[in-house]
mmCIF file of the C-alpha atoms, coordinates in Angstrom:
data_MODEL
# 
_entry.id   MODEL 
# 
loop_
_atom_site.group_PDB 
_atom_site.id 
_atom_site.type_symbol 
_atom_site.label_atom_id 
_atom_site.label_alt_id 
_atom_site.label_comp_id 
_atom_site.label_asym_id 
_atom_site.label_entity_id 
_atom_site.label_seq_id 
_atom_site.pdbx_PDB_ins_code 
_atom_site.Cartn_x 
_atom_site.Cartn_y 
_atom_site.Cartn_z 
_atom_site.occupancy 
_atom_site.B_iso_or_equiv 
_atom_site.pdbx_formal_charge 
_atom_site.auth_seq_id 
_atom_site.auth_comp_id 
_atom_site.auth_asym_id 
_atom_site.auth_atom_id 
_atom_site.pdbx_PDB_model_num 
ATOM 1  C CA . MET A 1 1  ? -9.619  16.380  -8.342  1.00 0.00 ? 1  MET A CA 1 
ATOM 2  C CA . THR A 1 2  ? -12.448 14.714  -10.643 1.00 0.00 ? 2  THR A CA 1 
ATOM 3  C CA . ILE A 1 3  ? -13.949 11.355  -10.472 1.00 0.00 ? 3  ILE A CA 1 
ATOM 4  C CA . GLY A 1 4  ? -12.807 10.227  -13.915 1.00 0.00 ? 4  GLY A CA 1 
ATOM 5  C CA . SER A 1 5  ? -8.977  11.982  -12.850 1.00 0.00 ? 5  SER A CA 1 
ATOM 6  C CA . VAL A 1 6  ? -9.241  9.651   -9.751  1.00 0.00 ? 6  VAL A CA 1 
ATOM 7  C CA . LEU A 1 7  ? -10.061 6.199   -11.429 1.00 0.00 ? 7  LEU A CA 1 
ATOM 8  C CA . THR A 1 8  ? -7.364  6.995   -13.842 1.00 0.00 ? 8  THR A CA 1 
ATOM 9  C CA . ALA A 1 9  ? -4.944  7.449   -11.149 1.00 0.00 ? 9  ALA A CA 1 
ATOM 10 C CA . TYR A 1 10 ? -6.045  3.906   -9.528  1.00 0.00 ? 10 TYR A CA 1 
ATOM 11 C CA . ILE A 1 11 ? -6.266  2.288   -12.871 1.00 0.00 ? 11 ILE A CA 1 
ATOM 12 C CA . ALA A 1 12 ? -2.190  3.570   -13.375 1.00 0.00 ? 12 ALA A CA 1 
ATOM 13 C CA . ALA A 1 13 ? -1.947  2.076   -9.717  1.00 0.00 ? 13 ALA A CA 1 
ATOM 14 C CA . VAL A 1 14 ? -2.802  -1.272  -10.782 1.00 0.00 ? 14 VAL A CA 1 
ATOM 15 C CA . VAL A 1 15 ? -0.392  -1.498  -13.458 1.00 0.00 ? 15 VAL A CA 1 
ATOM 16 C CA . PRO A 1 16 ? 2.399   -1.773  -11.728 1.00 0.00 ? 16 PRO A CA 1 
ATOM 17 C CA . PHE A 1 17 ? 1.475   -4.126  -9.385  1.00 0.00 ? 17 PHE A CA 1 
ATOM 18 C CA . ILE A 1 18 ? 0.598   -6.725  -12.199 1.00 0.00 ? 18 ILE A CA 1 
ATOM 19 C CA . LEU A 1 19 ? 3.998   -6.072  -13.860 1.00 0.00 ? 19 LEU A CA 1 
ATOM 20 C CA . SER A 1 20 ? 5.517   -7.072  -10.646 1.00 0.00 ? 20 SER A CA 1 
ATOM 21 C CA . LEU A 1 21 ? 3.261   -10.384 -10.315 1.00 0.00 ? 21 LEU A CA 1 
ATOM 22 C CA . ASP A 1 22 ? 4.067   -10.859 -13.881 1.00 0.00 ? 22 ASP A CA 1 
ATOM 23 C CA . ARG A 1 23 ? 8.298   -10.647 -12.916 1.00 0.00 ? 23 ARG A CA 1 
ATOM 24 C CA . VAL A 1 24 ? 8.321   -12.180 -9.457  1.00 0.00 ? 24 VAL A CA 1 
ATOM 25 C CA . ALA A 1 25 ? 11.547  -13.972 -10.270 1.00 0.00 ? 25 ALA A CA 1 
ATOM 26 C CA . GLU A 1 26 ? 13.320  -10.811 -10.340 1.00 0.00 ? 26 GLU A CA 1 
ATOM 27 C CA . GLN A 1 27 ? 12.374  -9.769  -6.447  1.00 0.00 ? 27 GLN A CA 1 
ATOM 28 C CA . GLU A 1 28 ? 14.168  -6.789  -6.774  1.00 0.00 ? 28 GLU A CA 1 
ATOM 29 C CA . ASN A 1 29 ? 12.308  -5.037  -9.422  1.00 0.00 ? 29 ASN A CA 1 
ATOM 30 C CA . ALA A 1 30 ? 8.862   -6.643  -8.417  1.00 0.00 ? 30 ALA A CA 1 
ATOM 31 C CA . ALA A 1 31 ? 9.243   -4.854  -4.996  1.00 0.00 ? 31 ALA A CA 1 
ATOM 32 C CA . TRP A 1 32 ? 10.245  -1.578  -6.537  1.00 0.00 ? 32 TRP A CA 1 
ATOM 33 C CA . ARG A 1 33 ? 6.901   -2.094  -8.551  1.00 0.00 ? 33 ARG A CA 1 
ATOM 34 C CA . SER A 1 34 ? 4.816   -2.656  -5.764  1.00 0.00 ? 34 SER A CA 1 
ATOM 35 C CA . ILE A 1 35 ? 6.423   0.135   -3.997  1.00 0.00 ? 35 ILE A CA 1 
ATOM 36 C CA . VAL A 1 36 ? 4.890   2.493   -6.721  1.00 0.00 ? 36 VAL A CA 1 
ATOM 37 C CA . GLY A 1 37 ? 1.750   1.171   -7.399  1.00 0.00 ? 37 GLY A CA 1 
ATOM 38 C CA . MET A 1 38 ? 0.830   1.418   -3.558  1.00 0.00 ? 38 MET A CA 1 
ATOM 39 C CA . GLY A 1 39 ? 2.596   4.966   -3.452  1.00 0.00 ? 39 GLY A CA 1 
ATOM 40 C CA . LEU A 1 40 ? 0.142   5.985   -6.482  1.00 0.00 ? 40 LEU A CA 1 
ATOM 41 C CA . ALA A 1 41 ? -2.598  4.591   -4.829  1.00 0.00 ? 41 ALA A CA 1 
ATOM 42 C CA . VAL A 1 42 ? -2.000  5.851   -1.273  1.00 0.00 ? 42 VAL A CA 1 
ATOM 43 C CA . LEU A 1 43 ? -1.465  9.484   -2.610  1.00 0.00 ? 43 LEU A CA 1 
ATOM 44 C CA . VAL A 1 44 ? -4.624  9.135   -5.108  1.00 0.00 ? 44 VAL A CA 1 
ATOM 45 C CA . THR A 1 45 ? -6.524  8.193   -1.597  1.00 0.00 ? 45 THR A CA 1 
ATOM 46 C CA . VAL A 1 46 ? -5.387  11.164  0.385   1.00 0.00 ? 46 VAL A CA 1 
ATOM 47 C CA . PHE A 1 47 ? -5.759  13.983  -2.116  1.00 0.00 ? 47 PHE A CA 1 
ATOM 48 C CA . GLY A 1 48 ? -8.292  12.294  -3.834  1.00 0.00 ? 48 GLY A CA 1 
ATOM 49 C CA . THR A 1 49 ? -11.889 13.424  -3.481  1.00 0.00 ? 49 THR A CA 1 
ATOM 50 C CA . GLY A 1 50 ? -14.314 11.956  -0.937  1.00 0.00 ? 50 GLY A CA 1 
ATOM 51 C CA . VAL A 1 51 ? -11.344 12.661  2.469   1.00 0.00 ? 51 VAL A CA 1 
ATOM 52 C CA . GLY A 1 52 ? -13.761 14.749  4.694   1.00 0.00 ? 52 GLY A CA 1 
ATOM 53 C CA . ASN A 1 53 ? -11.813 14.507  7.830   1.00 0.00 ? 53 ASN A CA 1 
ATOM 54 C CA . TRP A 1 54 ? -8.350  14.438  7.610   1.00 0.00 ? 54 TRP A CA 1 
ATOM 55 C CA . LEU A 1 55 ? -7.476  14.100  11.495  1.00 0.00 ? 55 LEU A CA 1 
ATOM 56 C CA . VAL A 1 56 ? -9.546  11.142  11.749  1.00 0.00 ? 56 VAL A CA 1 
ATOM 57 C CA . PHE A 1 57 ? -7.839  9.592   8.576   1.00 0.00 ? 57 PHE A CA 1 
ATOM 58 C CA . VAL A 1 58 ? -4.125  10.930  10.255  1.00 0.00 ? 58 VAL A CA 1 
ATOM 59 C CA . ARG A 1 59 ? -4.973  9.301   13.362  1.00 0.00 ? 59 ARG A CA 1 
ATOM 60 C CA . THR A 1 60 ? -6.042  5.643   11.713  1.00 0.00 ? 60 THR A CA 1 
ATOM 61 C CA . ILE A 1 61 ? -2.685  5.738   9.132   1.00 0.00 ? 61 ILE A CA 1 
ATOM 62 C CA . ALA A 1 62 ? -0.371  6.691   12.380  1.00 0.00 ? 62 ALA A CA 1 
ATOM 63 C CA . GLY A 1 63 ? -2.000  3.930   14.327  1.00 0.00 ? 63 GLY A CA 1 
ATOM 64 C CA . ARG A 1 64 ? -1.794  1.056   11.806  1.00 0.00 ? 64 ARG A CA 1 
ATOM 65 C CA . ALA A 1 65 ? 1.929   2.153   10.959  1.00 0.00 ? 65 ALA A CA 1 
ATOM 66 C CA . VAL A 1 66 ? 2.628   1.623   14.839  1.00 0.00 ? 66 VAL A CA 1 
ATOM 67 C CA . ARG A 1 67 ? 0.950   -1.922  15.168  1.00 0.00 ? 67 ARG A CA 1 
ATOM 68 C CA . GLY A 1 68 ? 2.511   -2.775  11.780  1.00 0.00 ? 68 GLY A CA 1 
ATOM 69 C CA . SER A 1 69 ? 5.629   -1.786  12.858  1.00 0.00 ? 69 SER A CA 1 
ATOM 70 C CA . TYR A 1 70 ? 5.271   -3.526  16.579  1.00 0.00 ? 70 TYR A CA 1 
ATOM 71 C CA . VAL A 1 71 ? 4.043   -6.925  14.502  1.00 0.00 ? 71 VAL A CA 1 
ATOM 72 C CA . ALA A 1 72 ? 7.000   -6.822  12.025  1.00 0.00 ? 72 ALA A CA 1 
ATOM 73 C CA . ALA A 1 73 ? 9.111   -6.362  14.656  1.00 0.00 ? 73 ALA A CA 1 
ATOM 74 C CA . CYS A 1 74 ? 7.731   -9.386  16.974  1.00 0.00 ? 74 CYS A CA 1 
ATOM 75 C CA . VAL A 1 75 ? 7.603   -11.778 14.277  1.00 0.00 ? 75 VAL A CA 1 
ATOM 76 C CA . GLN A 1 76 ? 10.843  -14.159 13.528  1.00 0.00 ? 76 GLN A CA 1 
ATOM 77 C CA . LYS A 1 77 ? 12.239  -13.425 9.335   1.00 0.00 ? 77 LYS A CA 1 
ATOM 78 C CA . THR A 1 78 ? 11.719  -16.789 8.580   1.00 0.00 ? 78 THR A CA 1 
ATOM 79 C CA . LYS A 1 79 ? 7.777   -16.966 9.547   1.00 0.00 ? 79 LYS A CA 1 
ATOM 80 C CA . VAL A 1 80 ? 6.398   -14.742 6.696   1.00 0.00 ? 80 VAL A CA 1 
ATOM 81 C CA . PRO A 1 81 ? 3.444   -16.438 6.533   1.00 0.00 ? 81 PRO A CA 1 
ATOM 82 C CA . GLN A 1 82 ? 2.589   -15.651 10.167  1.00 0.00 ? 82 GLN A CA 1 
ATOM 83 C CA . LEU A 1 83 ? 3.329   -11.795 9.332   1.00 0.00 ? 83 LEU A CA 1 
ATOM 84 C CA . VAL A 1 84 ? 1.290   -11.558 6.780   1.00 0.00 ? 84 VAL A CA 1 
ATOM 85 C CA . ALA A 1 85 ? -1.954  -13.716 9.032   1.00 0.00 ? 85 ALA A CA 1 
ATOM 86 C CA . ALA A 1 86 ? -0.772  -10.970 11.725  1.00 0.00 ? 86 ALA A CA 1 
ATOM 87 C CA . LEU A 1 87 ? -1.271  -8.099  9.505   1.00 0.00 ? 87 LEU A CA 1 
ATOM 88 C CA . ARG A 1 88 ? -4.363  -8.888  8.258   1.00 0.00 ? 88 ARG A CA 1 
# 
């Protein structure tokens, strides 16, 4: 991928996020727009230019996924602000 196409894909990934914030009252649609935007951003990051060491990339993603799942399982559903703080 060229730098121009990577930049275009990132800009396209921002659009679903903006639409989800615009229509936050429609929670189901807002969630799907956020998922689509994040998925596109991750795909561009993985397959874009500049990813050199795939082993480090895969290990980092796997480690963060395990940590995030553990923390999310430990925090009660009513304590969303604490969950956001823990994952930052």
